[in-house]
N, C-alpha and C positions, 0 to 999 in steps of 0.2 A: 644336364641329367637323364638318368635312365628313362625311358618311355615305361610305363607300368600299366597303360591300361589295356584290359583284356575284354573278351568277350566269353561267358559262361553260357551257352549255350541259347545265346539271345538275349543274355541279360548282362548290358553293355556296365561295366564296372571301372572306375575312374583308376583304380587299383585290384592288385589280386588277392587283397585282405578281407576278410570279412570275419565275424563272430560266430561262434558254434550255437546252434539252439540248444537253450535250456538253460545257456550263463549268463545271458544277456535281457532278460527279461523281453520288453518289447520296447526297447530302446531310451525309454524316457526312466531308467532309475540311472544310467551311465550318463545322460546328457548335461545333467549339473558339472560334471567332471571336464569332459571333452568333447568336440564340437563332432557328432558321429558321422555328420556329413564327411569328415575326412577319411570315412572307410569305404571301400570299394561298394560294401552291400552291409546292411542289418540283417542278419538270420534270426527270426523272432522264435521263441517259445511253441512248443505245441499247440496246435487249436486243434478241436474236432467241433461236433456238430452241435454239442450244447455242453453246459460247463460242467466242468470234474473236478472233484475235491484232492486226488491225489490218494496219495500213500498215508497212513497213520505214522505219527513221529514215534521213533527216531528214525529220519530217511536219510541223512546223510553220517559219512565217517571219516577223518583223514586216515587215511594206511600209509605202509612207506612208499613213496615213489608216486603218488595221486592221490583220489580220492573216489572213495564208493559212496553211490546215492542209488535212492530207490523211492525219488521223488514223488514218482505214478503220473506224471504228464497234468500235474495241477494245472487247469488252466479257465477260462471265463467263457468257452466257447465260441463258436464263430460269428455269432450277432453281436455280443457286446465286444469283441476285439474289432470289428469293424466300425461301429460305434465310436469305441471310446479308446482305443489304442493307434488303429490304420490313418486317422487324422495328423496326429502328432507326427509322425514318420513321413507321410507327403509333406508337410508341409517345412520338413528338414532336407528335402529333396534327395533323398538316400534311398537306392534300392530297394525293396522289400522284400525278402526269402522268406515266404511263410511256411513253418513246419505243419504238416497237418497229419492228424491220425484216426483212427477209427478200430473197431473192434469188429467192423465188418467189411468187406472190400465196397458194399453200395455206401458205407458209411464216408470212406473216403473221395468216392465219387460224388457224394453229395457235396461237402465240403469245399472240393474243387470247383464245382458247378457256383456255388455261392459265391467264391473268390472270384471268379471270372467278370474280366470287366471292372471290378473294382480299380480305381486309380490309385496308384501309390504302391501296387504289389506286384512287383516283377517276375517273381517264379515261386513255383511250390518244389518243396521240400518232401516228399513222402517219407516218415518213419513206418517202416515196416519191420520195425521192432518190437511192435505191440503183439498181442495175443488175437488169435483168430477164433472168437467162439463161437462160430459154426465149427470149425473141425478140431473142437475139443482142445482149445487153449494157446494151441502150439504158435508160435511167431508166425508171422507172415513171411519175413525175410529170411529164414532157412527153409521153405519149402517153394524149391522152384516153379510148380505149378499156381498156388496159393499168389505168389511171388508177384509172376505173371500177369495173372488174372486182377491184381489192384493195379499196377502199372496201365494196363490196357484201357482200364474202366475209367482212370481218372485220366489218360490221354483223351478219351471219348466226354470226357464231361467239361474240358476246358481247351483255350487257346494259348494257355500261360506254359512259358518254357516249366516243363517237370523234370525233380532231381529226386529219382529213387535214392534213399541212404541207405547203404549194404549194412547187414550184419555181418559182424567179423567172425563167428564162431559158424562157418562153416567149413566143409574140407577144401573146396577150392573157389575163390571168388567168381573164377574167368567166367564159366556159366550163366553165374548171375547179370554181371556187364553184359555179356551176348544176348541174354531175355531180356534185359530193361531196352534195348538197343532197339531190336527187334520190336519190340510192344511200343514204342514211340518216346523215349525217354530222351530229353533233349541234352540231360548232362546228368552226370552221377555222381553222387555224396557220398564219401565214405571215410573212416569207418565212425560206426556207433560204438558205444562201450562196450568193453568185456565184461561178459557174465561173473562173477564174482561175489566172493563172502568175507565177512570179517565176525570172530566169536568174542563173546567178553568172558575170558577163564575163570574171573571171580563169581560172575553170576551164572556161569558156563548155560550161555546162551547167545544167539546171535545178535550182533551191537544193533544190526537193522529190524524193525517192526517188520519190515516185508522178507527177513531170512535173509534174501540175496540180494544185488542189486548191479548198477554196471559201473565197474572202472575205468576212470579216466585219468591223464594227467602220464608226466613225462615215461611211468612205466611202459604206457600202450605206446609209444613212439615208434621203437624196431618194428613192431607189430602193424601198425599202419603202415609204415615206408615199404614192408613187403607185399602189402594188400594192393597199395596203390602203385606200384611198381609191376606186379603182375597184372592189374587192371588194365594199364596201359598198354601192355603187350595185345591185348584185342579190343580195346577201347577203340572208337571213331566219332565219338563224342568227348567234350572237354569232362575233365574233372575236378570236382572239388573236393581236396583233400584236407584232413581233419586227425588229430590223436598225438595229443603231447606236447603241442606247438608251445615251446615256454619262450624262444630266442627264433630271431631271424635266420639262426645257422639251421633251427628245425623246418622255418618256412621254405626255404630253401631247398633244405634235402627232397623235401616234396616234389618242389616246382622241376628239380633235376631230373628226380624219375618218372617225369609225364604229367605232373599237377598244372594244370591251367590258374588256379585259385585255391587259395588255403583259410581255414577259418580257428582261430584262435577261440580256445574255452577257456579250461580249467585256469590257464593262467589268468586268467579275467578276474576270478573268484579270489585269488591271491594279490592281485595287481592290478586292480581297475583299470589303468594307464596303458596295460600290457600292449593292447592291440596297436595303441600309437605307436608306442616304443618300437615296437617291432616293425611296424610300418618303417619307419623311420631308418632303424639300422639296416634293414632289408636294401631301400634305394640308395644307403651311405656304401653297404657292400658289392654292392651292382657298380656302381660308379667309381669305387675304388677298385675294381678289377675290369674295367673298361668294355663293362658290357650296356650296350646303346639301349638294348630294348627287351624287357623280361622274358618276350616269347623265344630269344635266342639261347636263353639257358634253360627253355624248356625240354626236359626230355635229354638232356646232354649229355646223361651219365656214359662212362666209358667202361667196356663188358670186355677190351681187348687187352 
């Protein structure tokens, strides 16, 4: 059988499959359906310094090719996560990648420092698609200077591996990859959802209470694949790829263009067993094609 173990910037994973933040809760929600320790890692829902209620309803809508959501990063805050959710993940002996966010660079660093040294936390994914309240509400992830500031501050606050999660709505993702590396990132996560909108013709109103949201699902897979391929051209750290992974072929697409690990997101909301199905099919495909180690397939895209 193919060797599946990978190292994601210091996070030892038994296989290259994890789940996307925001689609898997904190692990307990799916543990009754399958052994979550079969995953290479569990990436949990976004955590900030304090509890956060998220956006008003309605905050999700099914659209052609995927899902539109504006959940607004609802979460219990870092202290409640450590007390109530982290012990469960720790007991399952599965690496926990904690997605963190804030409305200022200082808050990112505060959350990172609080999680530093907590048993069971394997790494921090930085959600930089949040509004920077000190800079007029613009996303951290679309401004190269504020993006670099967040990564540097988090790097100084923790010894944990850090994975900035790149926003797709930038002219060229490669400068953000380079800046993340220079600022101390151990790996890079990409892509976040695409900004999008849906309207109700009869009501003549936006469907989401927030008016706009993030598009995920199979419709964004080709966009994500392009970003991952471009990121791999300049990356010196491992890549965690996501965006429309519905099948093992989708996951293998990302590995072929250079990703070390892959996250399954929206597919899990449609089929809770999707991560395990994809993992099993991925392993079967590698075996059927005589590939002894998933690392041998990484970045093997032919351009001639």
